[in-house]
N, C-alpha and C positions, 0 to 999 in steps of 0.2 A: 226931540223924542222923550216920552214920559213911560217909565216902567211901573207897572202896578205889582206888589208883592201882596199877596193874600196871607192870612194866617187864622186859627181859631175853629177851623173844622173838627170832625171827629165823630166820635160815637156817643149817643146820649139815649136814654131811656124815654119813652114816651111820657110826655107831660114835662118834660125837663127843658132846659135852656141852653142856649150856645150864643156866643158872640163873634162874629165874623168882622175880621179887619183887613182893611185894603189901604195900602200906603203907597202913595206916590213918590217916585224918586225925586221929584222937584215940584215946587210951588206952582199951580196954576193959576194964572191970571184970571181973575172973576169974568172979566170982559171977554174971554175967549172961552169960557165954560159954557156948554149946553146943558149937559145933565151928567149926574153920577147915578149909578145903579147898580142893581145886583140882578143877575139871571141865574136859573137853575136848569139843568137838564138831565133827563133820566135816559139810560142808553135805549136807543130805538125810538125815542121821542123828540120832538123839537124844542130847542130851548125856548124857555118862557121866561117873560119878565117877571120878577119877583117885587120890585119897588125901584123907583127912581126919584130923585129930586134934582130940581133944576135950580138956576143962580137966584132966583126968587124965592126959594125954599118952598116950592108947591111940590107935594109929593103926589105919588101914583102907586097906589099899591094893587097887587093883584087881589081879586076877592077871597081867594083861598087862604091869604094870609093876613088880611085886615084883622086889626084887634090883636093880634099875636106877635107881628113882626115889627120892629121900628128901624127906620134908617136915620142917621145922624151923622154929621161931619164935623171935624176938627179942623178949621181952615188953617189954623196956625202950625198944624203938624202934618198938613196933607194928607189926612186919612178920613176915610169914610168907615162907619161901622153899620153893621147889621145885627141888632138884638133879635135873637129868635127865642120866644117863649111858648109854652104850651105845644111843645113839638109833637108832632104826629107821625106815625109811618109813612105816610104820604108825603112828607116833606124831604123824605131820603133822595137825595140827588148830589150833582156836581154844582157847586155854587161858584160862581165868576162875577168879580166886579168889572164894570165897564165905565169909562169916562169919556163923554163926548165933547169935543172941542171945535173950534174953527181950524184946527190943524188936523183933526182926523179923531177917530175912535180908538180907544187903547184898551186892552183887556188884561185881567190879571190870569194867573195860571191855571185858576181852579182848584176849589177845595172841597174833598169829599165829606158829605154831611149824612151820617146813618143813624137812623131812629128806629129803636127796636122796642118790642113790647114785653 
């Protein structure tokens, strides 16, 4: 079983930046890893993929965040980050990290990000 703990959300003015972190409770064997990624959800709307990265370091970004958000991973510390720059009010959502492995998928608890004008 893997637990994911997120941090770094909060309130930010439009145009600002935030960095989200997602720490895994234990190291995930790269051979068992499919993807690590971030999703977001606004109340009343379906959850959407923001970005994911696979074990070959291939990334997939939602069009709405390309060139503004960056995913990275520190494999030694079992942490995946989401750097969010040039934030917009429409980025306001609950952000959750997800790790998909051969043993199943694991989710973080979700972190509120609110962007105000």
